N, C-alpha and C positions, 0 to 999 in steps of 0.2 A: 456561420455554419460550422457545426462541429461534426467531424466524421469518425465513425468507428465501425469496422467490419467485424467485430467481435459477435460470436454467435450467443455466447452465454453471458450472464450478468456477474460481473466480479468487482473488485475494488476499483479498477480503472473506469468501469461503466457507471458505478455509483458516483464516482467523482464527476463524471460528465453530466450525469442527471442532476447533481446538486448544483454545478456551476451553471448549467442551462436554466434551472429555475431561478437562481439568483439574478442572472443576467436579465431574465424576462421581467422578474419582479422590479428591477431598476429601470425599466423602460425600453430595453432593447429588443429588437425583432430578432428572434432565435430560431435558426433552422437545424435540423439534425439529419445526416446521411447515415443510413442504416443497411446492413445486408437484408435481403428479402426474408431470410430464413432466421433472422434473429429471435431470440427467447426473452427479450427484455424490453420491448417497446412500451409495455404497460407502465414502466418507471417513467415514461415521458408523457404521460396522459394529460399533463397540464399545458402541452403544446397544441396548438390547433392541428387537426388532422392534415391539412395540406402543407404544413411546415416540416413534416417527416417525409423525407425522400428515400426511396429504396433503390440501391444499386449494388451490384455484385462486384466486389473487388477480388478477383480470383488470384492475383499475384502482384508482386511489387510494381510491375511494368504494365499494368492495365491501361492501355491506351484508350480502348473502347470505354472503359468506366471513366476516364479522365473526360472523354468528350461529353458523357451524360451529366457528369457533375458540372462541368463548364456551362452547358446549356441552362441547368438549374439555376446556377449562380447568376448568369445574365438575366434570366427571366425575372428573378426576384430581387435583383439589384444587391446582391450580397457583397459587402465590403471586405469581409475577412473569412478565409476558410482554415480551419483549425483541425489538424489531424492528431490522433492520439495513438495509433498503432503503426509499427514500422512498415507493414505492407501497405498502409494507407498514404505514407508519405509522398512517394513519387507520383501516384495519380492525382493527389490533391495539388502537389506542386505544379504538375502539368496543367491541370484545369485552371489554376490561377492564370498561368501564362496564356492559355486559349481565351480566358474570359477578359483578359487585358487589364481591367482595374482592380481586381480582387488581390488582397495580400495573403500570403501563405506563411501560417504559423504551424509549428509542431509542438507537441509535448512529448517529453522523454520520461517514461516511467520506470524503464528498466536500466539496471547498471551495465548491461551487456554493451561493449563499445559498438559504435556504428561503424560499418565498413567505410574505408577511405574514399570509395567512389562517390559517396553522398555529397562530398565536398563540391562535386561538379554536377551530379544529378539534381541536387537541390540548391541551385545557385541562386534561384529567386527568393530564398528564405528571407523572411522579414524578422521572425524571432523564434528562437527554440526556448521553450519554457520547462523549467523542472523545479522541484521542490528539495532536490538532493545536491549536497556539496560535491559528492563524488561524481555524479552524473554531470554536474556543472563543469567540473574540471575535465572530464572525458569529451564533453561536446566542444570545448575549446580547442581540441586537437583536430577538429573537422570544420568547424564555423569561426567566423571573426568573433572575439570575445564580446564585442559590443552587441552582437546578435544574441548572446546568451542572456536569458532573463530569469532571475530567481522568482519563485512563486511561493508564498507561504502555504504550507499544507493546512487543510482545514477540514472539519466534519461538521454536520448538521447535528448539534446536540440535542435539539428539540425531537428529531426523529427517534433517537434512543429512549427518550423520556416516555414515548408512547408504548414501548415494549415492556412486557412483564418479566423482569430480569430474574425474579425468584422461579418462575415457572420455567424458563429456558434453563436455568441452573439444575432444577430438579430433573427435568426431562433428560438432559444430556448426562447427568450422573447415573440415573437409573439405567439409561441405555447401555452405558459403558461399565456398569457394575462398580461404580465409585460411591462408597458410602457418603451420606449428606454431610456429616460433620468432619470428614477428614480432609486434610489440606491436599490440593492439588497444584503442582508447580509445573509450568509448561514452558518449553523452549520452542520459539518459532522462528523459521527460516529454512531455506533451501539446504539439504544435506550436502556438505562438502568439508574438506578438512579444514580450511580456514574459518568456517563458521563456528566452531566450538562444541559441536555436539558430543565429541569424545570426552571433553572436560565436563560438559553437563552430566553425562553419565557417571563419572568419577566423583563429581559433586553430589550427585544423588545418593551415592554410597555412602559418603560422609554424613549426609543429612539423615539418611535412613537410620544410622547408628544412633543419633540423638532423638529422632522423630520417627519411630518404626512404623507409625500408622499413615506415613505420607505416601501420596500417589505422585507419579510423574507423567508427563506427556511430551512427545517429540512430534512437532507439527511441520511437516515439509516433505518435499520431493527429493529423491535421489535421481538426478538427471543423467547419471552415467549409464551406458548401455548394459552394464552387468549388474548394476546396483550392488556393487561390492561394498561400498562404504556402508550402506545400511545393514548388510550381512554382518559386516565386522561390528558394528555397534550392537546388533542383536546377540552376537556371541559374547561380547563384553557383559552386556546386561545378564545373560544367563549365567555366566562364570561368578559373577557377583551376587547371584541369587535373588535378583530384583524382577524377574520376568513378570511375576503376578502383580506387580506394582506399576508397570511400564504399559502406556498406551501409545501406539502409532497412528498417526492421522495425516492424510494428504493435506497440503496446504490450502487447497481450494475447498475444502470440506465445510462443516457447519461452523464457521468463524464465530457468529455470535453465540452460539452454544458453547464453544470452547472458551470464549472470553468470560461469559457469564459463570462458568463453572470453575474458572481458574482463579486461584487466590494470589499467587506470585508468577509473574511472566518475565521470562528472560529472553529478549531478542538475540538472534544469532550475532556473533562478535562482528560479522561484515555488514550488519544491518545498520541503518542511520536512524536517528530521530531527527525529524518527525515523519515516520511512515504512517500511512492510513491505518494499518492494523494496529499500530501501538496507540494511536489516538482512540481508536475504538475500544481497546482493551481498557484503557484508562477510564472511559465513559461507563464501561460496565462494572467498574469497581475492582479491577485487577491491579495490584501493585505492581508496577514495571521497573525492574532494576536494569541498569544499563552500564555496559562497559565504557570506558573513557574513549573520546574521540579526539585524536591528536593531543591526548593528554588532559582534555577539558570534559567538563560535565555537559552533555547534549541538552540536559534539563534546565540550564541555566542555574538559578539560584537554589533549585531543589537538589542540593548537592548530597543529601543524605541517602539517595537512592543510587548513588555511583558505587559500582563495585570497584574496590580499590586495586585489585590485581586480577589481570585477564587470565585466570587459570581456575582449576577445580577448587583448590582451597579457598580462593578469594570469593568465588561464587557461593560456595557452601557457607562461609562466615557470614556473608552479606544476607542471605536467605535466613539462616538461623537467628541473626539479630533482630529481624523483624517478626519471626515467628514467636520469639521470646518475649517481645515487647509490643503488646497491642496497642498501646497509646502511641508509640513511635510510628507503627503502621498507619494508624488512622491519620496523624498529622501529615505524613508523607502523601498519603491518598488525597487529603484535602488540598495540599499544595499543588499536586499534579492536576487535578480537576480545575483548579483556579487558573493554572498555566494554559491549559487547552482552551478553556472557555473565554480567556482574554486574548491569547496570541494565536490560537489555532482554530478559530471559528470560520464556518464557510463564507460568512459575510465578508471577513478579511480577505479570503482567497479571491472572492469575486471582485472586491475593490481593487486588489493588486492586478487582477487580470484585466479589468477596465483601464487601469492606468498603463498597462503594457500595450493594450490595443490602441489607446489615444496617442501613444508616443511613436507608433510605427512610421517608418519613412514611406 
């Protein structure tokens, strides 16, 4: 049984739906626990109605919620309870203890470190699953390393084939006033000093000198209380005379529209490949350039998309190199698409998860 108390449908919920479909197709009995007021149950329409359980998890210490989950687990003979959101971790852990035979698994999707008390609160953890190397290292400070299990990130490429990318691109660009034939370069990631948005703005200034018709977008939240970093970036854009060429969007906005409209995508410097958004962007035909991770290319042998130096000039040079050479861009896109179809499919993620489940103590 997978548990998520999320109200709205986002990347994590999309991952849950795809994993559940894959597990069901492979012959497993799959159950899902959702909050009663959720807005995404229709994404799980492939499950029998009785296999979707409604429970309110109002806080991380929901004992009443845990009792209800435990009763459902016992009734249906559920072997594994897999929680995906931090506030669901403890109720899921407690439910497994109450149900006696169920094993508790959590997925960690956020780079935010877990509080140390989880070392004791979640002591019955069977496995902590993540597709991020950074999150994996963070989890090892809380849980025994043997319980940290890497999971290959993957997406269902067939789902994107059904979408009309050209219509999405046209609609997004018309809505935001971006001409159909102009280049759009996007940076995605939460706004913070280490993410590199300031360098992106400075790189945009260099690119605009060579390609004056280029547009730029910054996609991400400023989580600070004053939103001072976003204001600082806005002032810099204004000083550089680029305000008419810049678009600001929240991270949870129309991601498929953004990716279909984007020609070149730069993930924030503190992002890792493979994140789900990056895989989706490649599926939609955006050329994703990437900053080095520990000095290496996160794209394996697709080394041409690596930005040589993590600064404004390095980013500007990399972008202009592909804007000036259409054949180079097409070859890089083909390699990236081949990479995700072979190494980052949802089928591979499901197979990895099955192996993790089968190996639990």
